[in-house]
Biopython code that builds the backbone (N, CA, C, O; Angstrom):
import numpy as np
from Bio.PDB.StructureBuilder import StructureBuilder

atoms = [
    (1, "MET", "N", (108.502, 111.328, 79.835)),
    (1, "MET", "CA", (109.038, 111.965, 80.975)),
    (1, "MET", "C", (109.628, 110.917, 81.685)),
    (1, "MET", "O", (108.974, 109.880, 81.797)),
    (2, "ALA", "N", (110.879, 111.000, 82.248)),
    (2, "ALA", "CA", (111.412, 110.360, 83.225)),
    (2, "ALA", "C", (111.688, 111.101, 84.710)),
    (2, "ALA", "O", (112.110, 112.251, 84.828)),
    (3, "VAL", "N", (111.426, 110.375, 85.593)),
    (3, "VAL", "CA", (111.553, 110.750, 86.965)),
    (3, "VAL", "C", (112.281, 109.800, 87.876)),
    (3, "VAL", "O", (111.893, 108.654, 88.103)),
    (4, "THR", "N", (113.367, 110.353, 88.384)),
    (4, "THR", "CA", (114.277, 109.493, 89.393)),
    (4, "THR", "C", (114.176, 109.976, 90.696)),
    (4, "THR", "O", (114.214, 111.174, 90.977)),
    (5, "ALA", "N", (114.036, 108.986, 91.567)),
    (5, "ALA", "CA", (113.587, 109.370, 93.009)),
    (5, "ALA", "C", (114.603, 108.735, 94.031)),
    (5, "ALA", "O", (114.901, 107.563, 93.802)),
    (6, "ALA", "N", (115.110, 109.269, 94.996)),
    (6, "ALA", "CA", (116.142, 108.777, 95.800)),
    (6, "ALA", "C", (115.290, 108.612, 97.248)),
    (6, "ALA", "O", (114.594, 109.521, 97.701)),
    (7, "THR", "N", (115.461, 107.302, 97.897)),
    (7, "THR", "CA", (114.707, 107.197, 98.969)),
    (7, "THR", "C", (115.576, 106.219, 100.008)),
    (7, "THR", "O", (116.294, 105.274, 99.680)),
    (8, "VAL", "N", (115.311, 106.705, 101.331)),
    (8, "VAL", "CA", (115.967, 105.893, 102.275)),
    (8, "VAL", "C", (114.783, 105.006, 102.994)),
    (8, "VAL", "O", (113.698, 105.563, 103.158)),
    (9, "ILE", "N", (114.907, 103.990, 103.319)),
    (9, "ILE", "CA", (113.838, 102.933, 103.984)),
    (9, "ILE", "C", (114.520, 102.349, 105.211)),
    (9, "ILE", "O", (115.609, 101.775, 105.215)),
    (10, "THR", "N", (113.651, 102.596, 106.349)),
    (10, "THR", "CA", (114.010, 101.937, 107.578)),
    (10, "THR", "C", (112.741, 101.118, 108.089)),
    (10, "THR", "O", (111.627, 101.633, 108.182)),
    (11, "VAL", "N", (112.993, 99.917, 108.382)),
    (11, "VAL", "CA", (111.707, 99.204, 108.900)),
    (11, "VAL", "C", (112.283, 98.506, 110.176)),
    (11, "VAL", "O", (113.053, 97.546, 110.145)),
    (12, "ASN", "N", (111.848, 99.067, 111.206)),
    (12, "ASN", "CA", (112.279, 98.555, 112.453)),
    (12, "ASN", "C", (111.316, 97.172, 112.992)),
    (12, "ASN", "O", (110.328, 97.282, 113.718)),
    (13, "ASN", "N", (111.774, 96.074, 112.538)),
    (13, "ASN", "CA", (111.083, 94.741, 112.436)),
    (13, "ASN", "C", (111.990, 93.776, 113.371)),
    (13, "ASN", "O", (113.071, 93.459, 112.874)),
    (14, "PRO", "N", (111.726, 93.324, 114.516)),
    (14, "PRO", "CA", (112.852, 92.740, 115.327)),
    (14, "PRO", "C", (113.276, 91.548, 114.720)),
    (14, "PRO", "O", (114.324, 90.973, 115.015)),
    (15, "LEU", "N", (112.281, 91.083, 113.677)),
    (15, "LEU", "CA", (112.755, 89.799, 113.071)),
    (15, "LEU", "C", (113.642, 89.856, 111.841)),
    (15, "LEU", "O", (114.460, 88.986, 111.544)),
    (16, "LEU", "N", (113.419, 90.882, 111.206)),
    (16, "LEU", "CA", (113.930, 91.355, 109.736)),
    (16, "LEU", "C", (114.012, 92.727, 109.875)),
    (16, "LEU", "O", (112.972, 93.313, 109.577)),
    (17, "PRO", "N", (115.026, 93.481, 110.274)),
    (17, "PRO", "CA", (115.022, 94.980, 110.108)),
    (17, "PRO", "C", (115.579, 95.408, 108.853)),
    (17, "PRO", "O", (116.473, 94.740, 108.333)),
    (18, "ILE", "N", (115.161, 96.401, 108.345)),
    (18, "ILE", "CA", (115.523, 96.576, 106.886)),
    (18, "ILE", "C", (116.078, 97.983, 106.848)),
    (18, "ILE", "O", (115.410, 98.827, 107.445)),
    (19, "HIS", "N", (117.046, 98.328, 106.324)),
    (19, "HIS", "CA", (117.748, 99.665, 106.267)),
    (19, "HIS", "C", (118.353, 99.571, 104.890)),
    (19, "HIS", "O", (119.297, 98.823, 104.635)),
    (20, "ALA", "N", (117.693, 100.464, 103.903)),
    (20, "ALA", "CA", (118.261, 100.587, 102.531)),
    (20, "ALA", "C", (118.055, 101.918, 101.852)),
    (20, "ALA", "O", (117.278, 102.807, 102.200)),
    (21, "LYS", "N", (118.951, 101.906, 100.736)),
    (21, "LYS", "CA", (118.755, 103.141, 100.028)),
    (21, "LYS", "C", (118.282, 102.522, 98.620)),
    (21, "LYS", "O", (118.766, 101.556, 98.029)),
    (22, "LEU", "N", (117.085, 103.432, 98.203)),
    (22, "LEU", "CA", (116.799, 103.076, 96.846)),
    (22, "LEU", "C", (116.691, 104.236, 95.969)),
    (22, "LEU", "O", (116.316, 105.352, 96.328)),
    (23, "LYS", "N", (117.130, 103.814, 94.515)),
    (23, "LYS", "CA", (117.083, 104.970, 93.420)),
    (23, "LYS", "C", (116.020, 104.274, 92.271)),
    (23, "LYS", "O", (116.305, 103.357, 91.501)),
    (24, "THR", "N", (114.990, 104.836, 92.362)),
    (24, "THR", "CA", (113.803, 104.473, 91.337)),
    (24, "THR", "C", (113.747, 105.174, 90.319)),
    (24, "THR", "O", (113.895, 106.386, 90.475)),
    (25, "THR", "N", (113.535, 104.684, 89.072)),
    (25, "THR", "CA", (113.350, 105.433, 88.002)),
    (25, "THR", "C", (111.832, 105.166, 87.388)),
    (25, "THR", "O", (111.392, 104.028, 87.220)),
    (26, "PHE", "N", (111.163, 106.262, 87.106)),
    (26, "PHE", "CA", (109.855, 105.990, 86.734)),
    (26, "PHE", "C", (109.664, 106.768, 85.297)),
    (26, "PHE", "O", (110.370, 107.730, 84.997)),
    (27, "GLU", "N", (108.693, 106.279, 84.491)),
    (27, "GLU", "CA", (108.411, 107.183, 83.361)),
    (27, "GLU", "C", (106.980, 107.363, 83.375)),
    (27, "GLU", "O", (106.233, 106.502, 83.840)),
    (28, "ALA", "N", (106.518, 108.585, 82.820)),
    (28, "ALA", "CA", (105.235, 108.891, 82.935)),
    (28, "ALA", "C", (104.666, 109.779, 81.702)),
    (28, "ALA", "O", (105.590, 110.167, 80.987)),
    (29, "VAL", "N", (103.622, 110.122, 81.349)),
    (29, "VAL", "CA", (103.156, 111.038, 80.250)),
    (29, "VAL", "C", (102.549, 112.098, 81.049)),
    (29, "VAL", "O", (101.593, 111.942, 81.808)),
    (30, "PRO", "N", (103.234, 113.291, 80.800)),
    (30, "PRO", "CA", (102.690, 114.439, 81.271)),
    (30, "PRO", "C", (101.270, 115.079, 80.756)),
    (30, "PRO", "O", (101.007, 115.001, 79.556)),
    (31, "TRP", "N", (100.497, 115.613, 81.518)),
    (31, "TRP", "CA", (99.431, 115.956, 80.878)),
    (31, "TRP", "C", (99.049, 117.544, 81.586)),
    (31, "TRP", "O", (99.087, 117.724, 82.803)),
    (32, "TYR", "N", (98.759, 118.398, 80.803)),
    (32, "TYR", "CA", (98.520, 119.774, 81.104)),
    (32, "TYR", "C", (96.975, 119.974, 81.098)),
    (32, "TYR", "O", (96.300, 119.709, 80.103)),
    (33, "ASP", "N", (96.468, 120.436, 82.214)),
    (33, "ASP", "CA", (95.076, 120.786, 82.261)),
    (33, "ASP", "C", (94.800, 122.375, 82.375)),
    (33, "ASP", "O", (94.892, 123.056, 83.396)),
    (34, "SER", "N", (94.512, 122.712, 81.335)),
    (34, "SER", "CA", (94.654, 124.321, 80.679)),
    (34, "SER", "C", (93.462, 124.942, 82.017)),
    (34, "SER", "O", (93.699, 126.025, 82.554)),
    (35, "ASN", "N", (92.413, 124.235, 82.361)),
    (35, "ASN", "CA", (91.619, 124.945, 83.446)),
    (35, "ASN", "C", (92.219, 125.100, 84.690)),
    (35, "ASN", "O", (92.013, 126.191, 85.222)),
    (36, "THR", "N", (92.846, 124.372, 85.243)),
    (36, "THR", "CA", (93.708, 124.572, 86.494)),
    (36, "THR", "C", (94.956, 125.167, 86.447)),
    (36, "THR", "O", (95.506, 125.726, 87.395)),
    (37, "LYS", "N", (95.483, 125.011, 85.102)),
    (37, "LYS", "CA", (96.832, 125.504, 84.855)),
    (37, "LYS", "C", (97.721, 124.510, 85.596)),
    (37, "LYS", "O", (98.642, 125.067, 86.194)),
    (38, "SER", "N", (97.689, 123.375, 85.694)),
    (38, "SER", "CA", (98.169, 122.288, 86.271)),
    (38, "SER", "C", (98.931, 121.064, 85.550)),
    (38, "SER", "O", (98.303, 120.778, 84.531)),
    (39, "VAL", "N", (99.914, 120.346, 85.695)),
    (39, "VAL", "CA", (100.480, 119.257, 85.312)),
    (39, "VAL", "C", (100.365, 118.073, 86.160)),
    (39, "VAL", "O", (100.626, 117.933, 87.355)),
    (40, "TYR", "N", (99.917, 117.245, 85.283)),
    (40, "TYR", "CA", (99.706, 115.664, 86.029)),
    (40, "TYR", "C", (100.409, 114.862, 85.257)),
    (40, "TYR", "O", (100.799, 115.144, 84.124)),
    (41, "LEU", "N", (100.646, 113.551, 86.002)),
    (41, "LEU", "CA", (101.593, 112.467, 85.399)),
    (41, "LEU", "C", (100.514, 111.278, 85.017)),
    (41, "LEU", "O", (99.669, 110.955, 85.853)),
    (42, "GLN", "N", (100.557, 110.800, 84.056)),
    (42, "GLN", "CA", (99.613, 109.828, 83.705)),
    (42, "GLN", "C", (100.390, 108.518, 83.283)),
    (42, "GLN", "O", (101.489, 108.748, 82.779)),
    (43, "GLN", "N", (100.069, 107.335, 83.379)),
    (43, "GLN", "CA", (100.723, 105.983, 82.856)),
    (43, "GLN", "C", (101.891, 105.864, 83.467)),
    (43, "GLN", "O", (102.851, 105.585, 82.749)),
    (44, "LEU", "N", (102.061, 105.999, 84.577)),
    (44, "LEU", "CA", (103.173, 106.165, 85.384)),
    (44, "LEU", "C", (103.744, 104.426, 85.397)),
    (44, "LEU", "O", (103.025, 103.477, 85.709)),
    (45, "ASN", "N", (104.919, 104.349, 85.056)),
    (45, "ASN", "CA", (105.514, 102.881, 85.010)),
    (45, "ASN", "C", (106.827, 102.772, 85.854)),
    (45, "ASN", "O", (107.630, 103.684, 85.657)),
    (46, "LEU", "N", (107.129, 101.955, 86.627)),
    (46, "LEU", "CA", (108.375, 101.662, 87.174)),
    (46, "LEU", "C", (109.242, 101.143, 86.180)),
    (46, "LEU", "O", (108.865, 100.182, 85.508)),
    (47, "VAL", "N", (110.582, 101.758, 85.964)),
    (47, "VAL", "CA", (111.572, 101.271, 84.915)),
    (47, "VAL", "C", (112.755, 100.649, 85.614)),
    (47, "VAL", "O", (113.336, 99.638, 85.220)),
    (48, "LYS", "N", (113.024, 101.274, 86.575)),
    (48, "LYS", "CA", (114.330, 100.744, 87.081)),
    (48, "LYS", "C", (114.438, 100.962, 88.701)),
    (48, "LYS", "O", (114.036, 101.962, 89.295)),
    (49, "VAL", "N", (115.059, 99.829, 89.286)),
    (49, "VAL", "CA", (115.236, 100.111, 90.656)),
    (49, "VAL", "C", (116.540, 99.531, 91.072)),
    (49, "VAL", "O", (116.733, 98.318, 90.993)),
    (50, "GLU", "N", (117.660, 100.560, 91.620)),
    (50, "GLU", "CA", (118.821, 100.316, 92.158)),
    (50, "GLU", "C", (118.711, 100.470, 93.897)),
    (50, "GLU", "O", (118.222, 101.398, 94.541)),
    (51, "SER", "N", (119.258, 99.394, 94.310)),
    (51, "SER", "CA", (119.048, 99.209, 95.850)),
    (51, "SER", "C", (120.644, 99.056, 96.513)),
    (51, "SER", "O", (121.620, 98.540, 95.968)),
    (52, "GLU", "N", (120.572, 99.572, 97.626)),
    (52, "GLU", "CA", (121.884, 99.284, 98.386)),
    (52, "GLU", "C", (121.339, 98.879, 99.844)),
    (52, "GLU", "O", (120.703, 99.744, 100.446)),
    (53, "PRO", "N", (121.500, 97.870, 100.340)),
    (53, "PRO", "CA", (122.275, 96.590, 99.634)),
    (53, "PRO", "C", (121.496, 96.115, 98.619)),
    (53, "PRO", "O", (120.283, 96.318, 98.654)),
    (54, "ALA", "N", (122.053, 95.452, 97.625)),
    (54, "ALA", "CA", (121.509, 95.035, 96.395)),
    (54, "ALA", "C", (120.504, 93.878, 96.605)),
    (54, "ALA", "O", (119.718, 93.717, 95.672)),
    (55, "ASP", "N", (120.401, 93.136, 97.545)),
    (55, "ASP", "CA", (119.487, 91.920, 97.739)),
    (55, "ASP", "C", (117.936, 92.642, 98.254)),
    (55, "ASP", "O", (116.872, 92.026, 98.180)),
    (56, "ILE", "N", (118.048, 93.838, 98.697)),
    (56, "ILE", "CA", (116.939, 94.404, 99.184)),
    (56, "ILE", "C", (115.822, 94.461, 98.387)),
    (56, "ILE", "O", (114.743, 94.597, 98.965)),
    (57, "GLU", "N", (115.839, 94.376, 96.992)),
    (57, "GLU", "CA", (114.859, 94.463, 95.936)),
    (57, "GLU", "C", (113.854, 93.395, 96.111)),
    (57, "GLU", "O", (112.651, 93.603, 95.953)),
    (58, "ARG", "N", (114.417, 92.102, 96.481)),
    (58, "ARG", "CA", (113.596, 90.928, 96.652)),
    (58, "ARG", "C", (112.547, 91.008, 97.726)),
    (58, "ARG", "O", (111.462, 90.431, 97.647)),
    (59, "TYR", "N", (112.957, 91.804, 98.798)),
    (59, "TYR", "CA", (112.175, 92.039, 100.083)),
    (59, "TYR", "C", (111.056, 92.894, 99.675)),
    (59, "TYR", "O", (109.963, 92.723, 100.215)),
    (60, "ILE", "N", (111.214, 93.806, 98.770)),
    (60, "ILE", "CA", (110.269, 94.990, 98.742)),
    (60, "ILE", "C", (109.481, 94.673, 97.334)),
    (60, "ILE", "O", (108.464, 95.305, 97.049)),
    (61, "SER", "N", (109.946, 93.786, 96.583)),
    (61, "SER", "CA", (109.137, 93.462, 95.334)),
    (61, "SER", "C", (107.568, 92.962, 95.598)),
    (61, "SER", "O", (106.647, 93.216, 94.821)),
    (62, "GLN", "N", (107.449, 92.307, 96.672)),
    (62, "GLN", "CA", (106.072, 91.995, 97.014)),
    (62, "GLN", "C", (105.153, 92.995, 97.192)),
    (62, "GLN", "O", (103.995, 92.853, 96.798)),
    (63, "ALA", "N", (105.615, 94.206, 97.860)),
    (63, "ALA", "CA", (104.726, 95.410, 97.832)),
    (63, "ALA", "C", (104.779, 96.291, 96.560)),
    (63, "ALA", "O", (104.034, 97.266, 96.465)),
    (64, "THR", "N", (105.661, 95.954, 95.576)),
    (64, "THR", "CA", (105.714, 96.897, 94.666)),
    (64, "THR", "C", (104.309, 97.107, 93.644)),
    (64, "THR", "O", (104.031, 98.232, 93.231)),
    (65, "PRO", "N", (103.583, 96.066, 93.339)),
    (65, "PRO", "CA", (102.535, 96.344, 92.920)),
    (65, "PRO", "C", (101.406, 97.238, 93.380)),
    (65, "PRO", "O", (100.752, 97.968, 92.636)),
    (66, "GLN", "N", (101.237, 97.094, 94.777)),
    (66, "GLN", "CA", (100.325, 97.752, 95.499)),
    (66, "GLN", "C", (100.800, 99.315, 95.664)),
    (66, "GLN", "O", (100.018, 100.266, 95.698)),
    (67, "LEU", "N", (102.099, 99.392, 95.753)),
    (67, "LEU", "CA", (102.705, 100.939, 95.772)),
    (67, "LEU", "C", (102.459, 101.540, 94.362)),
    (67, "LEU", "O", (101.875, 102.615, 94.223)),
    (68, "MET", "N", (102.928, 100.802, 93.316)),
    (68, "MET", "CA", (102.590, 101.519, 92.109)),
    (68, "MET", "C", (101.223, 101.799, 91.783)),
    (68, "MET", "O", (100.958, 102.818, 91.145)),
    (69, "GLY", "N", (100.179, 100.874, 92.213)),
    (69, "GLY", "CA", (98.967, 101.238, 92.069)),
    (69, "GLY", "C", (98.441, 102.635, 92.999)),
    (69, "GLY", "O", (97.566, 103.419, 92.630)),
    (70, "PHE", "N", (99.030, 102.695, 93.978)),
    (70, "PHE", "CA", (98.615, 103.969, 94.944)),
    (70, "PHE", "C", (99.357, 105.160, 94.245)),
    (70, "PHE", "O", (98.679, 106.180, 94.119)),
    (71, "LEU", "N", (100.533, 105.191, 93.810)),
    (71, "LEU", "CA", (101.276, 106.148, 93.177)),
    (71, "LEU", "C", (100.630, 106.470, 91.913)),
    (71, "LEU", "O", (100.490, 107.679, 91.730)),
    (72, "ARG", "N", (100.205, 105.712, 91.005)),
    (72, "ARG", "CA", (99.517, 105.959, 89.695)),
    (72, "ARG", "C", (98.285, 106.808, 90.042)),
    (72, "ARG", "O", (98.029, 107.868, 89.470)),
    (73, "ASN", "N", (97.577, 106.295, 90.971)),
    (73, "ASN", "CA", (96.248, 107.021, 91.289)),
    (73, "ASN", "C", (96.344, 108.414, 91.993)),
    (73, "ASN", "O", (95.505, 109.296, 91.813)),
    (74, "TYR", "N", (97.312, 108.527, 92.720)),
    (74, "TYR", "CA", (97.665, 109.549, 93.086)),
    (74, "TYR", "C", (98.119, 110.856, 92.369)),
    (74, "TYR", "O", (97.691, 112.005, 92.481)),
    (75, "LEU", "N", (99.037, 110.378, 91.659)),
    (75, "LEU", "CA", (99.669, 111.263, 90.467)),
    (75, "LEU", "C", (98.678, 111.730, 89.193)),
    (75, "LEU", "O", (98.830, 112.750, 88.521)),
    (76, "GLU", "N", (97.839, 110.928, 89.067)),
    (76, "GLU", "CA", (96.914, 111.266, 88.021)),
    (76, "GLU", "C", (95.854, 112.200, 88.570)),
    (76, "GLU", "O", (95.271, 112.927, 87.765)),
    (77, "ASN", "N", (95.525, 112.258, 89.931)),
    (77, "ASN", "CA", (94.605, 113.157, 90.473)),
    (77, "ASN", "C", (95.178, 114.411, 91.285)),
    (77, "ASN", "O", (94.421, 115.316, 91.635)),
    (78, "GLN", "N", (96.473, 114.425, 91.554)),
    (78, "GLN", "CA", (97.257, 115.581, 92.189)),
    (78, "GLN", "C", (98.260, 115.914, 91.318)),
    (78, "GLN", "O", (99.138, 115.127, 90.967)),
    (79, "PRO", "N", (98.142, 117.289, 90.880)),
    (79, "PRO", "CA", (99.130, 117.955, 90.177)),
    (79, "PRO", "C", (100.680, 117.864, 90.722)),
    (79, "PRO", "O", (100.908, 117.927, 91.930)),
    (80, "VAL", "N", (101.601, 117.730, 89.870)),
    (80, "VAL", "CA", (102.968, 117.777, 90.296)),
    (80, "VAL", "C", (103.446, 119.277, 90.106)),
    (80, "VAL", "O", (104.455, 119.650, 90.704)),
    (81, "TYR", "N", (102.845, 120.017, 89.405)),
    (81, "TYR", "CA", (103.189, 121.177, 89.163)),
    (81, "TYR", "C", (101.756, 122.145, 88.708)),
    (81, "TYR", "O", (100.906, 121.761, 87.904)),
    (82, "THR", "N", (101.742, 123.317, 89.351)),
    (82, "THR", "CA", (100.546, 124.396, 89.255)),
    (82, "THR", "C", (101.209, 125.652, 88.844)),
    (82, "THR", "O", (100.545, 126.676, 88.684)),
]
sb = StructureBuilder()
sb.init_structure("model")
sb.init_model(0)
sb.init_chain("A")
sb.init_seg("    ")
for serial, (resi, resn, name, xyz) in enumerate(atoms, 1):
    if name == "N":
        sb.init_residue(resn, " ", resi, " ")
    sb.init_atom(name, np.array(xyz, "f"), 0.0, 1.0, " ", f" {name:<3s}", serial, name[0])
structure = sb.get_structure()
């Protein structure tokens, strides 16, 4: 399953303010829990990132592993559909 998310990022930092638009595509394996009648996403992977401006990716790439770990954990434990 592929999921695409559109995000607007604004960081008000006096040294390096960041204003960007991101379009991210993730792939995941849906899992249905028949007991709770809920759908969860497992094995979430970041497939593609498009940014505007284009060079913003290098600024956010340092935080990507931590963010992906948080998202994986969250989506494996919280249903995306009930």
